[in-house]
N, C-alpha and C positions, 0 to 999 in steps of 0.2 A: 472592774473583772471580777467576777465571783464563780470559782467551782463549786457543784453541789453535789452532795453524795447521800445515799441512804443504804441502810442494811438491817438485818433483823437481829434480834436480840435473843437468845435461848438461854434459859436456866434462871441465873439470879438478877434481878433488874439493877440491886444494889450497887453491884460493880461499877456500872456505866454511872449512875449517879454518883457515885463518890469521885468517879474521875472527873466528870464534868465540873462539880462543886470544888474541884482541889483550890484551895486559896493562893497556892502558887502558881496557878496558870490564870486566873480572873480574879477581878475585883469586883465583877458587879453580875453576879447572876440574879435571874429574875424570874419567877412561874408566873407563866399566864392561863386562862381558861381556870379551870378548877382542879387543882388545889390551889390557893391564895399565896401558900407559904413554901419556901423552899424546903424547911426543915420537916414538914409532913407529905412532901411529895410520894416517896414510896409508899407510906400506909395508905394514901387517898389512892394512887392508881390499885393498888391490890384491894380496895373495898368496891372499887367500880366492876373490877372481874368478880368479885365475890356476889355483888349484887346481879350479875346476868349468870352466875355460874360458868364460867370461862375463864377456868386457871389454868387449862391446859395449852399446848402449842407454842406460839412465839408469844414471849411477854411484853416485847416492847420493841420499837424501833430507834434506832442510832442516825441521826443525819448530821452533815455540816454544811457549813457555806464558809467559803475561804475566798480572802480576797487578796489581791496582788499588792505585794509589800510598798508601803508609803501611799498607796491609793487613797485610803480612808483613817478617819482617825477613830479611837476605840468607841467614841460616843455616838459616831455617825454609823459605825458597823453594829452595834449594838442595838440603835434604833431601827436599821433595816431588818435584822434578825427577828425582833419583836413583830414588825409589820408582817414579814413573811409568814413566821409562825400562828398570827392571828389569822391572814388570810387563808392559810393552808389547812389548820386544824382546832384553831382556837375555838370555834363554834360547838365542835362535838368530842373532841379529845382532849386529854390533859397531856399539857407539854411543859417541858422544863428547858428554859433559854439560856446560854451562859455564853460570854463572850471572853476567849482565852487571847491572852497577849503575851504569851511566853514563846514565840516565834515572830521572827519578822513579817510573815504574813498574819495579819490580825484575821481571828475565824471564828465563826458563830459555832457551837453546839446546840443539837437538840434531841431531847429523849421524849418521844411520842409514847403514851399508851397505845397497845394495840388493839384496846375494847373501848368502843363511845361509851361516855357517861352518858350520853343522851338516849340511845336505843340500843346499845348493847352490841352492835355490829362491828366487825373487825376491820380494820385498816389494811387496804391492798397496797402494797410495795408497788408494782410494777405501774398503775396508774399514778402514784404520790409521786414518783420520781420525775415523770415527765412534767407532770402538772409543778412540782417544785421548780425546776428548771425553767419552765416558762414565766412563771411568778417571780423567781428570782431575778431572771435577765430586764422584765421590766421594771422592776425596781432600782434596778442598775441604771437604765436609761432615765429613769426619773430625777436620779441622784446626780446624772452626769457622769458615770462610771464607765470603764470601756468594756467590752463584751468578748466572749470567747469565740474566735471564729472555728466552726467545726472542721476536725482534721480526721485524716483515715486511721485505722487502730493500729496501732503501734506494735513492736515485736515482742512476741512472748517472752518472758522474763527467762525461762530456761534457756531460752536460744540466744537472747544476749549475754547471760552469764557463760554460757558456753565458748561464744565468740571472742569474750573478754579475758578468758583463763586459756584461750589458744586449744581448747578440746574438741574433738570431732561434733561435727554439728550437721545435719541432714539439710537444712536448708543453704547452708553456706555452700556443700558442696553442688547443690541443685543450680545455684547462682553462678558458680562458676563453671559447671557443664555447660548452662545456656550462654554465658558470654563465650566460652570459648567455640561453641557450634554457630554462633552468630557472626565470630571473627573471623573462622575458617573456611565456612561453609558457603557456597555462591547461593544465597536464598531470597527468591524475588517476591515471596510473599508470606502472610502470617500461616497460611494452610500451609504452605511449602514449610515453615518452620514447625509445623506441628507434626508434618510428614516426617521431616528429619529426626525429632524425637522419637519418634515410633522405630525408626530405623536403627538406632541407638539403644532400642531395647525398653525404653520408656512407654508407659499405658497413659494414653492422652485421652481426658474425656471433655468432650466440648458441647456436648448434647444435655447441657444442664444450665443453671443460672450462672455458677461460676466457674470457669475452665480449672480443671484439677489436672495434676500430673502424678504418676507412681514411678519412682525409678525401679530400675532391674532388681529383683530380688526384694524390694519392699513391700510391705504389708498395709500401709494406709495412704489413702490419696492427699495429696496437697496442693491447696489453692494457689493460683500463680500470684494473686493479690497479697497473699501472705508472705510472699519474698522479699516486697519493697514496692515502693510507686515505680520504679523503672523495670518491673517485670510484670506489670499489668499487659493484661491483652492490647489496649489501645497505646501503652508506652511501648510494647513490642514491635507493635506496627510502626511507630514514629522512629523506631531504632533501625528497624529494616530498611525503611525509605530513606533513612540518613546515611546508611552504610553504603547504599546502593548507589547514592548520589555520589559518594565520595569516590568511589569506584569509577565512575564514569568519568569524573573530573581528573582522576589519577593520584588521589590523595591516599596514602599511606601511613597510618603510624608507625613510627620507628621507636621501637622500646630500646634504651640505651641500657649496654650491660656494665656493670660496676666495675672499674678498672683495679686489678689488683696490684698491690705494691711489690715489688721483686724483693725478696731478700735473700742474703747469700746465709749458708750454714754449713759448719764445720761438724762432718760426722766421723765418730769414732768406729773401726770394725770394717767389715765387708759390706756390700750392698747387694743382696742378691734378689733375683727377679722373683716374685712371687706368684705362684702356680693361680692361674684363674679357673674358678669353679665353672662345671660344666653339668649338663644334666638336670637332674632333680634337685641335687645340692644348691645349683645356683638358681633354681626356679625358688626353692625356700628362703635362700638370702635375699632375694628379690621381694617376695611376699613380707618377710618381716622387717624388711628395709620401710615398705609402705606403711605397715600395720605401726610403726614408731618404735618396735622394739629395741631398736639400736640407739645409740645416744643422740646421734644427728637424726633430727627428725625432718624430713622434706615436707615440700608444701603437699597434702594429699590430693589428688585428682580422682572425682568422680564419686558418687554416691554409694557403689560398691565397697569400697576401701573405707567409707566413714562407717558405714553399717558395721564391718568386720570388725572395725576398731572397738566401736560400741561394743559389740557382742564379747570381744576379748577382755574388755574392762569387767564387764558383768560377770563373765567366768570368772576372772582374777577374785573378785570380792567372794563369789561363792566358795571357791576353792580356799581363800581364806577362813571361811567362817567354817567351813566342814572341818578343816585341820586343827581349828581352834577348840572346837568341842569334839574333836575324834568322833564324828559320824562316820561309820561304816557302811552302814545299810540304810535302806529306805524307813524302816521301822525306827532308826535312832532320830532320822529328822522327823519324823513324824511325833515322836516321845518328847523331842526339844521345840516342836512347835505348841505341843500341849501345854508346856511347862512354860513359854512365854506368854500363851493366850492367858493362864491362870493367873499370871502376874499383873497382867494388863487388866484384867477383872478385878483384882486386890486393889490397884491403883485408883481405879474409877471408882470403887466403894468408898475409897478413904476419902478420895476427893469429894463425895457427895455429903460423908459426914461433916467434912469442914464447911461446905456450903450451908448445912443445917444448922452449922452452930452460927454462920454468919446472918443467916437470916432471924436469928433470935437477938443480935445484937444489935444497939441502937446506932443511929448516924453520929460519927464523931469519936466513937468510942477507940481507945488506944489498942483494944485486941485485934482491931481489924485488919490494920496493916500486917500484924504477925500472920495472920491466917491466911491472907491473901500472898504474903510470900511462899508459905506452905504449898499453896495451890500451884504457885509458878513451878517450884521443883518437882512437885508431882507431873505437871504437864511436860517438863523437859524430859522427864525419866518415860512418861508414856510415847514420846517421841522415838526415843530409842528402841524401846520394845516393839513399837509398831513396825519399825524401819526392820526389824529383827524378825518379826513374823512374816512380813512381806519377803524377805530374803528365802525364808524356809519354804513358801509357798512356791517362790520360783523355782528353787532347787527340786522340788517335788514335782513340778510341771515339766521342766526340761531335762530330768534324769532320764526319760526314755529317748528323747529326740538325742540326747547325746550317745546313750549306747547304740540306737539306730546308727549314728556315723560312724561309730568305732565300729561297728560290725559291718559296714558298708566299705570302712576303709581296709579291715581285714580280706575281706573278699577282693577287693582290687589288688593288695599286695599278693594274695595265693595265686591270682589271674598271672600276674606279672614274672612271678617265681615259675611256673609251669611253663609259659611261652618263652623264658629265657631259656629252660632245659631243652624243649623242643627244637631252640633254634642253635643249638650245639654249645650254649654258652654254660661254661661252671659256675658253681656256686659258691658257697662259701669255701669249700676246699682250695679253689684254685686261686680265690682270693687270698687266701692266708698263705699259699706258696708263693705268690708274688710278693708279698710283703715281707717274707723271710729271705727274698736274693738281697746280694750283697749291694750296696749303693755305689754306683760308677765314681771313678776317680775324678780328681780334677784334671788330670790329662785326659781323660776319656772324654768328660764334659765339654772340655775347649775344642776338642778334635770333631766332635760330633757324634763319635761312636758310644755305643751303649746307651743310648739317652732313653730314658723311660717314660711313657707318657704318664705314669702313675702319679698324682700329686701327693701320695703319703711318701715316695721314695725322694720327688724333688724337694719336700722341706725337709 
């Protein structure tokens, strides 16, 4: 079994060459085609580019061929790598081949010049990927190695990381909604399932190659097949038939609730009955409970709550950033964005100067490692600055939306206040008078007299 990958290299080709020639990783690097020796690989590749005046764009391609642990010996893996490179690129492109032994899975590295030394034509990545995969599989069959069975695309890394850390995830909420609808609704067919989704507020698109759904309040359509193998249309159809058959046979799934161990505890003082929140306060308590603001975080149901929690986390980051730099106006945010962009430009210029120094150094020079460490530090700083610049842009884009939501909330509050006055309800004066009333005594509470419905008095 051999896994193959290929990707482009921009910038300085020496970084990749130094990596695959690392003596700690490989024992038998070999150059095939032209150049003949690995020590002059970079110079020969640059000469080929200069000969056809093609020094811009992609400078090279980096490919790997990785074998299963324990399946091949280093000599066999290197032999397969040489044959693959000769058949793929050896007649027209310069290739450096090296076999790495620093992991359990032995793997070959290939650095291919992007410009042909024969006619100056550029290498086409997409065509070479599929051709490399085909040739590699043919060589694996010839050497009696196993082959990889094609599988469907896996879960995006961001979604996998969110589920691992227990963070809100749209796809997880969609899967829970679909499972709940299939379990609780009497659905007879796949079309009926789509209609039920629409009744729940989902937008379902079936007139295209892949069926997509969009949750209520969502902005992007999501393919059903991206939710997992059990959520593809064919799999959903089989699940509907299976559930229908179980209902006809009287089979029902019983979910056993965990039994709680009874514990006796001795409390000091008096136990008073807590007042239950009502009205808008109860509504806010429930909403904050679903959003996970309270310490006890329940299982979140539905994509609407997931979207709200995601927006809440984004607003918290923006608020922390605004408070950190004391940004009071839109002009302050724009000024901060300009400062960050200026720092990004300075870091990029410094990195280019270091790369220029690296181009003048010879392979094996001790100063190369020091310069590469400087580039790593600059890249880490650039990552933080670009994240900060993205945050500034989000603040500038969402500031009008937040202002509109606040204005709308003020309008609703004003409307409710005026409607309360028209219905004969007193406002703040009457509420303050009720708060200043004397609390009922213990005898009055036990006898039922002078009982107040105000939760402030009950506390």
